[in-house]
KEKE-3310 file (N, C-alpha, C; in steps of 0.2 Angstrom, whole numbers, plus 5000, padded with zeros to 4 digits):
npx = (4961:4972:4980:4996:5004:5019:5028:5042:5049:5062:5067:5075:5070:5060:5051:5042:5029:5019:5005:4995:4982:4975:4975:4976:4973:4982:4993:4997:5009:5020:5019:5020:5033:5040:5037:5042:5055:5057:5047:5050:5063:5062:5053:5037:5027:5012:5005:4988:4981:4978:4973:4960:4954:4955:4957:4955:4968:4977:4973:4979:4992:4995:4990:5000:5012:5011:5010:5023:5030:5027:5033:5046:5047:5044:5034:5020:5011:4995:4990:4977:4967:4954:4936:4932:4943:4945:4930:4932:4940:4933:4922:4930:4934:4947:4949:4953:4965:4974:4986:4980:4980:4975:4983:4998:5007:5003:5006:5021:5023:5021)
npy = (5012:5007:4992:4988:4977:4976:4967:4967:4962:4962:4961:4959:4968:4973:4978:4971:4973:4967:4969:4968:4971:4986:5001:5016:5033:5030:5022:5025:5032:5025:5016:5025:5033:5019:5017:5030:5028:5019:5019:5028:5023:5012:4997:4994:4983:4981:4972:4970:4960:4958:4967:4975:4986:5004:5021:5038:5044:5032:5031:5043:5041:5030:5035:5046:5038:5032:5043:5046:5037:5035:5048:5046:5037:5024:5009:5006:4994:4989:4976:4960:4967:4969:4968:4979:4988:4991:4997:5008:5015:5017:5025:5037:5040:5038:5026:5025:5029:5020:5006:4991:4973:4955:4948:4945:4938:4941:4953:4954:4949:4960)
npz = (5098:5081:5077:5069:5059:5049:5037:5027:5014:5002:4985:4969:4961:4967:4981:4994:5003:5016:5025:5040:5050:5055:5045:5051:5061:5071:5067:5054:5053:5054:5044:5033:5034:5031:5017:5012:5013:5004:4992:4982:4977:4972:4963:4971:4980:4990:5001:5004:5009:5022:5027:5038:5040:5036:5036:5033:5034:5032:5018:5012:5016:5007:4993:4993:4993:4981:4971:4974:4969:4956:4950:4951:4943:4944:4950:4961:4969:4974:4982:4984:4990:5002:5003:5013:5012:4998:4997:5005:4996:4985:4991:4995:4983:4977:4972:4958:4957:4961:4956:4957:4961:4960:4968:4975:4968:4954:4954:4954:4942:4933)
capx = (4967:4973:4987:4997:5010:5022:5034:5046:5056:5066:5070:5079:5065:5054:5051:5036:5026:5014:5002:4991:4979:4973:4979:4972:4977:4987:4995:5001:5017:5026:5018:5023:5041:5043:5034:5044:5062:5056:5043:5054:5069:5061:5045:5034:5018:5009:5000:4983:4974:4978:4970:4955:4951:4958:4955:4958:4975:4979:4973:4981:4999:4995:4991:5008:5017:5009:5014:5031:5033:5026:5038:5052:5048:5043:5028:5016:5004:4991:4987:4973:4963:4949:4930:4933:4947:4940:4924:4934:4945:4928:4919:4933:4935:4954:4951:4956:4972:4979:4985:4978:4981:4972:4987:5007:5011:5001:5010:5027:5024:5021)
capy = (5013:5003:4990:4987:4975:4977:4963:4969:4959:4965:4957:4964:4971:4975:4979:4967:4975:4964:4972:4965:4974:4992:5008:5022:5040:5028:5016:5027:5035:5019:5014:5031:5031:5013:5019:5035:5025:5013:5021:5033:5021:5005:4994:4990:4979:4981:4965:4972:4956:4957:4974:4974:4993:5008:5026:5043:5044:5027:5031:5047:5037:5026:5040:5048:5034:5031:5050:5047:5030:5038:5053:5044:5033:5017:5006:5005:4988:4987:4968:4958:4971:4966:4974:4985:4992:4994:5001:5017:5018:5021:5030:5044:5043:5036:5020:5025:5033:5015:5000:4985:4967:4952:4942:4948:4935:4944:4961:4953:4948:4966)
capz = (5093:5079:5076:5061:5059:5043:5036:5023:5011:4997:4981:4965:4957:4971:4989:4996:5010:5019:5031:5044:5054:5055:5045:5054:5063:5075:5064:5046:5051:5054:5038:5029:5036:5029:5010:5011:5012:4996:4986:4974:4974:4968:4963:4978:4980:4995:5002:5007:5013:5028:5031:5042:5043:5034:5037:5027:5035:5028:5012:5011:5016:5001:4989:4993:4991:4974:4969:4976:4965:4949:4948:4949:4938:4947:4950:4966:4966:4980:4981:4989:4994:5005:5001:5017:5010:4992:4997:5007:4992:4980:4993:4994:4973:4977:4970:4952:4956:4962:4954:4960:4957:4964:4971:4975:4961:4948:4953:4952:4934:4930)
cpx = (4966:4980:4988:5005:5012:5027:5036:5052:5058:5069:5072:5076:5060:5056:5044:5034:5020:5011:4998:4988:4975:4977:4974:4976:4982:4992:4999:5006:5021:5027:5023:5030:5044:5043:5040:5050:5060:5053:5047:5060:5069:5054:5043:5027:5018:5005:4994:4980:4972:4974:4963:4951:4956:4955:4957:4966:4979:4979:4978:4988:5001:4995:4997:5012:5019:5011:5018:5033:5033:5030:5044:5052:5046:5036:5025:5011:5002:4987:4982:4970:4956:4942:4930:4936:4945:4935:4927:4936:4938:4923:4923:4936:4945:4955:4955:4964:4976:4980:4984:4978:4977:4977:4994:5009:5008:5005:5016:5029:5024:5028)
cpy = (5006:4998:4987:4983:4974:4972:4964:4965:4961:4959:4961:4968:4976:4974:4974:4969:4971:4966:4967:4969:4982:4997:5012:5026:5036:5024:5019:5028:5030:5017:5019:5032:5025:5014:5025:5033:5020:5015:5024:5029:5013:5001:4992:4989:4978:4976:4969:4966:4955:4963:4973:4981:4999:5015:5032:5043:5039:5028:5036:5045:5033:5030:5044:5044:5031:5036:5049:5041:5033:5043:5051:5037:5024:5016:5004:5000:4987:4981:4965:4963:4970:4972:4979:4990:4995:4998:5010:5018:5020:5025:5039:5046:5042:5031:5019:5028:5026:5010:4993:4979:4963:4948:4947:4945:4939:4952:4960:4951:4955:4969)
cpz = (5088:5080:5070:5061:5050:5042:5030:5019:5003:4993:4976:4961:4959:4978:4990:5003:5011:5026:5032:5051:5052:5052:5045:5057:5068:5072:5058:5049:5052:5046:5032:5032:5031:5020:5008:5010:5005:4991:4980:4974:4971:4968:4969:4976:4988:4995:5007:5011:5018:5033:5033:5043:5039:5035:5032:5029:5032:5021:5008:5010:5008:4994:4989:4990:4983:4970:4968:4968:4957:4946:4949:4944:4937:4948:4958:4966:4974:4978:4987:4994:4996:5003:5005:5013:5003:4992:5001:5002:4987:4983:4992:4986:4972:4972:4962:4951:4958:4958:4958:4956:4963:4971:4970:4969:4955:4948:4952:4947:4931:4929)
residu = (MET:GLY:ASN:LEU:ILE:ILE:ALA:GLU:ARG:LYS:GLY:GLU:ARG:PHE:THR:LEU:LEU:GLU:LEU:GLN:GLY:GLU:ILE:ASP:ILE:SER:THR:TYR:GLN:ASN:LEU:ARG:ARG:ILE:LEU:LYS:LYS:THR:SER:PRO:TYR:MET:ASN:LEU:VAL:VAL:ASP:MET:ALA:GLY:VAL:THR:ARG:ILE:GLY:SER:SER:GLY:LEU:GLY:VAL:LEU:MET:GLU:ALA:THR:ASN:ASP:SER:ARG:LYS:SER:GLY:HIS:SER:LEU:TYR:LEU:SER:GLY:THR:THR:ASP:ILE:VAL:ARG:LEU:ALA:MET:GLU:SER:THR:GLY:PHE:LEU:ALA:HIS:PHE:THR:LEU:THR:LYS:THR:VAL:GLU:GLU:ALA:LEU:LYS:GLU)
# end
């Protein structure tokens, strides 16, 4: 079972979530709860640089948050995706559905 640490920082135009650890069946519910209360209401940047593994439940919750953001006229950016995360997104066909940036700073400029 994985462990996921989520640090949340709010700005005027965005909320930044910094993730450390694994997003899997044992950790995705907490991330989902935070995304549900944030993604429909303001722009969101999710710093994925510290994510060491992501399962299908993690991809699903990110996809759900991306859709919620778009429906409400906001944006969700995934920054600093690791090779492991990118490979999971590519292999499931989800990569094209996300807005990726190399760094948090790049996402904040959008």
